[in-house]
N, C-alpha and C positions, 0 to 999 in steps of 0.2 A: 504494500500499500504506500502511495506517495501522497504528497500534499498538493492540493489545488486551491486556487483562489476564485471565489465567485465575485466578479466585479459588477456592482450594481450602480448604474448612473441614476442619481436622484436629483430632483430639482425642488426648490422651496415652493410650497403652495402659495405663499404670499408674494413671491417674486419668481415666477417661472423661468426667468432668464438666469437665475442663480443656480447653477448645477455643479455637481461634484461627483466623483467616484468614491464609493465605499467598497472596501475589500474585506471579504470574509474568508478565512483560511479554514480548511477542514481536511481530514484524512479521507482519501478516496482511492478506490482501486479501479476507477472507470475512465473513459475517455472524456475529452473536453466537451464533446457533443452530448454525451449522456449526462455529464454534470450540468450543462445548461438546461437540458430538458427536465432534469429533477429539481431545478432551482425554485420554481414558484412557491413552495412552502417556506423556504428560507427568506425569499424576498418579502412575502406576506408578513412573516414574523418581524423582520427588520422594520417594515413600514408600521406595523402595529406598535412598535417600541418607540418610533420616531414620527408621530402624527403630523408634524409640520412639513414633512417631506413626501414627495410622490416618486415612485419608481418609473422611469421612462424606458429603460432597457437594461439588459444584463447579458453577461457572457462569462465564460470560464477561461482562466489562464493558468500556466504554471507560475509558481511564485517567483518574484523577482529577487535577485541577489542584492542585498543591501551593500552599498559601497561606503567605505569609511573615509 
């Protein structure tokens, strides 16, 4: 099992032009495509915890290496 990142692009409800990416990491043994298809419950949970934001799209990526 490796790590994948679910990248959710969210925009502020009060200002729809204010958008940002939120990255959620989790252990998964699936492809990026399967990850994205399985994402709706995770997106819904994030939105329920952040009611001032709306999700506009999402996709999965392999985690980025942090540079020092």
